[in-house]
Residue, then its C-alpha position, 0 to 999 in steps of 0.5 A: m720149876l726146877t728140873f733136878e736129875g730128870q725129875k721136875f718140881q714146880g712152884t716154891q713148896s715143891i722145889t723147897g721141899k726137894l732141895t731140903s731133902l737132899p742128903f747133905q747139910q753143906c755144899q761149897h760152890g766153885i765157879t769156874t766160868v760164867d757166860c752171858q749171851p743176849s737172847g730173844p727180841a725183848g732184851g733177855m739174856l742167857v747166863f751159863v754157869s759151870g764149876n765144882l760143888q764140894l760136899a762136906g766130908e767128900q774128897h772129890a768135888l762134883k762138876f756142875s753146869q747151870a743155865n738160867v734165863p732171868f726175866d724182867a720183874n714185870t713178869a712176876g720175878q720169874l727165873l728159869c734155871v736148867e741144870 
């Protein structure tokens, strides 16, 4: 599932459709921070990333933050991302 500006997209086709419909072709990520914390009794982790996005043709960068909870490959390789 992808949550993007309050809208939820679930499944590969839906997520890919949303990402490919965005009104820009190029975007550079400038990562400022990466913080990792243990999470849950099964040895999981929480990864928080923040930084800047520079869109082609734009003078000012946009700020972004993303929280990821990667799951073990035994759980079908799922990845939870919250932006």
